C-alpha positions in Angstrom: -24.7 32.8 -167.8 -24.3 31.9 -171.5 -25.8 28.5 -170.5 -29.1 30.2 -169.8 -29.7 31.9 -173.2 -29.4 29.6 -176.2 -29.1 30.9 -179.8 -32.9 30.9 -180.0 -32.9 33.7 -177.4 -35.4 31.7 -175.3 -34.0 31.5 -171.8 -33.9 28.5 -169.6 -36.6 29.1 -166.9 -34.7 28.5 -163.7 -37.7 29.4 -161.6 -39.6 26.4 -163.1 -36.6 24.1 -162.4 -35.9 25.4 -158.9 -39.4 25.5 -157.6 -41.0 28.0 -155.2 -38.4 29.2 -152.8 -37.0 32.7 -152.0 -33.7 31.1 -151.0 -31.1 30.9 -153.8 -29.0 28.2 -152.2 -32.1 26.0 -151.6 -33.3 26.6 -155.2 -29.9 25.7 -156.7 -29.8 22.6 -154.5 -33.2 21.6 -155.9 -31.7 21.9 -159.5 -28.6 20.0 -158.4 -30.4 17.1 -156.8 -33.6 16.8 -158.9 -34.4 13.3 -160.3 -33.5 12.9 -163.9 -37.1 12.3 -165.0 -38.2 15.6 -163.3 -35.5 17.6 -165.1 -36.2 15.9 -168.4 -39.9 16.8 -168.2 -39.2 20.4 -167.6 -36.5 20.7 -170.3 -38.6 19.0 -172.9 -41.1 21.8 -172.7 -38.6 24.3 -174.0 -39.1 25.5 -177.6 -36.1 25.0 -179.9 -34.6 22.5 -177.5 -32.2 21.3 -180.2 -30.3 24.6 -180.0 -29.6 24.6 -176.3 -25.9 24.7 -175.4 -24.3 21.3 -174.6 -24.1 22.0 -170.8 -27.8 22.7 -170.6 -28.7 19.6 -172.7 -26.7 17.6 -170.1 -29.1 18.6 -167.4 -31.7 16.1 -168.4 -29.3 13.2 -168.2 -27.6 12.0 -165.1 -24.8 14.5 -165.7 -23.8 15.8 -162.3 -21.1 18.0 -163.9 -23.6 19.8 -166.1 -25.8 20.5 -163.0 -22.8 21.7 -161.0 -21.6 23.9 -163.8 -25.0 25.5 -164.2 -25.6 26.1 -160.5 -22.1 27.4 -159.9 -22.5 29.9 -162.8 -25.9 31.1 -161.4 -24.5 31.5 -157.9 -21.4 33.4 -159.2 -23.6 35.7 -161.3 -25.9 36.3 -158.3 -22.8 37.1 -156.1 -21.5 39.6 -158.6 -24.6 41.2 -159.9 -27.2 41.1 -157.1 -25.8 40.2 -153.7 -23.9 43.5 -153.3 -27.1 45.4 -153.7 
């Protein structure tokens, strides 16, 4: 989850990246498969973009590993913190 909160303390808005779906797996699939230009447009709106951690900066490139790392982290966090409840 450290990918989601850069040093500026302005979090990455996953809801904006994932779209409008109540299904976590569908939302993460949207982030994983989104076109590069679509991801770039959304990330460029973040204030203090230059202080984003390297894995998040890779989301606006054709970096499948960055997207997989992010979505895996979000899924693991959800499984540990929310799914049991």
